[in-house]
N, C-alpha and C positions, 0 to 999 in steps of 0.2 A: 318119694321120688321114684323108687323102683316100680311101684304099682302103676304110677302115672305113665312111665315109659313103656311098660308092658301093654297097658291099655291102648296107647296110641299106636304101638307097633302092630298089635292085633287089628285095630281099626283100619289102619292103612293097608295091611296085607289082605284083609277081608274086602276092602273096596277094590283092590287090584285082582281079586279072585284067586288068591293063593291059598286062603283058608276060608272056612265057613264056620259059623257059630250056630249049630243046630238048636242049642238051648243055653240058658244062662250058665256061665262058668265052663262051658265046653267049647273047645276049638278043634276043628278037624282040618287036616291038610287036604286040599283038593288035588285033582290030577294035574292042574296047572302048577300048583305049589310043588308037587313031586318033580315035575320037569325042571323047575328052578333049582331044587335041591340036587338033582342029577347033574346040573351044570356046575355045581360047587362054587358059587360066587364067594368072593372075599367077604362081602357084606350085602345085606338086603337093605337098601336105603331108597330114598325118593327117586334117585336117578334110575335105579333098576325098576322100581314100580311104575315109572312114567312110560315104560314100554307098552303098558296095557291101557287101552282106551277107557276102560271102566274107571281106572284110577284118575286119568286126566279129566273125565267127566265129573268125578267126585271133587277134584281140586277146583274145577271151574264153578261148580255149584257153591263151594265154600267161598270162593271169591265174590260171587254175586250177592251173598248174604252179608258181606262186610258193609258197614255203614259208610266208611271212608276208604275208597280204593287206594288212596295214596299211602295210608298207614296200614301196613299188613303185619298183624301180630302172629299170624299163622305161619307154619313152616313153608318154606319155598321148595322148589324142585331141586335145589342144591343140597348136597349131603350136609346134614347138620348133626351136631352132638347134643342138641337141647330139645326138650319137649315144648309144646305150646305153653304149658304152665311156667316153665323156666323162662321162656321168652317173655311172657307177660310180667313175671317178677323182675326181669332185667329192665323191661320198659318202665315199670313203676320206679325202680331204683334210679334210672336215668332221669325220669321226670322229677323225682325228689331232689336229685343233685342239681338239676337246672333251676328248680324253685329256690333251693338254698342259696345258690350263687346269685340269683336275681335279688333275693331278699337282702342278702348281705350288701350288695351293691347299692340298693335303695337306702339302706340304713346309713351306709358310709356317705352317701350323697347329701344327707340331711345335716343340720347343724348339731353341735355337741350336746346341746340341751335336750334335743329329741332323744338321743341315745341314752342319756342319763335317766330321763323319765321312762323310757321304754324298759330299761333294766329294772327300775323300781316296780313298774307294773308287772313285769314278768315274775319277779321274786314274790310279790304279794299273791299273784295268781298261783304260784307254787306252794303257797301256804305259810310263808313267812309273815308274821304279824297277825294272821288269822282273822282280821276284821278290816272293814273299810276305814280309811283314814290313818292306818298304822304307818304308812310310808310318808316321808316328808322329803321333798326335793331341796337340797342345800346348795346345789351347784350355782355359784355366782363368783364374780371376781373376788379373789382373796379368800376362797374357801379352804385353802391349804390342801387341796386334793380330795376333799370329802364331797361327794356328789349327792349323797342321800343317806337317810337313816330310817330304819324300820324298827318301830317299837314292838317288841315281842309280847309285852304284857300291858295291861290296862294302865298301870302306874307309870310305865315308860322306864322302868329300872333296867330291864334287859333290852339292849339295843344291838342292831346289826348295822354297821356302817358300810357304805357302798361307795366304790370308786369305779367309774366306767371310763374306759379308754378305747379310742379307735386306733388300732394298730393294723398294719398290713398282715396278710395271712402268714407270711414267713417270719414274722417277728414274735419272739417269745418274751414273756415277762421275766425280767431278771432281778438280780439283787438290788440294784439302785432304785428301781420302781417300788419294790416291796419295802425297802427302808424308808423311802419318802412317804409311803402310805402309813407306815408304823409311826413315823414322826407326826403326821397329821392326826393320827389317832390320839397320841399323847397330848397334843394341843387341844383336842376336843373334850378330853376327860375332865 
């Protein structure tokens, strides 16, 4: 993160003409940069750099290259504490959160059988059972709370019993639910 911030700071200051890079890994302060240092600003940020037309040209060129001008992942002219990389990571996190919310809503909108089958498919994809046909959907009326079973071995001696419930996000599974599931397990054995 430190390297990224330094890189972007040097790039922006170079575009504003405050520093120059005569060769790789070398940065020199220009006369304009010395003038800024003589002014002793509290911080050198995009607001300060926007005083210079070279920096504004750089920013306008960067905007022209963006595919979607409505979505701007690059830094704005406002003072910011994040690098473009951090902004991109934040955008990815926000997109993942939105996708997770939408996915949960779609699952909750479906019937209970869909959720039961989805959980069984997810568990077998995670490696439970280890082969096709290892999971069996049991969910039907009178199943005593057992929605599925995954046979861990070929003979079916080791089994994983599954119960899938649709609860609101703020609901936690408590003692009554666990005791009911344990009771259903005793009835299945």
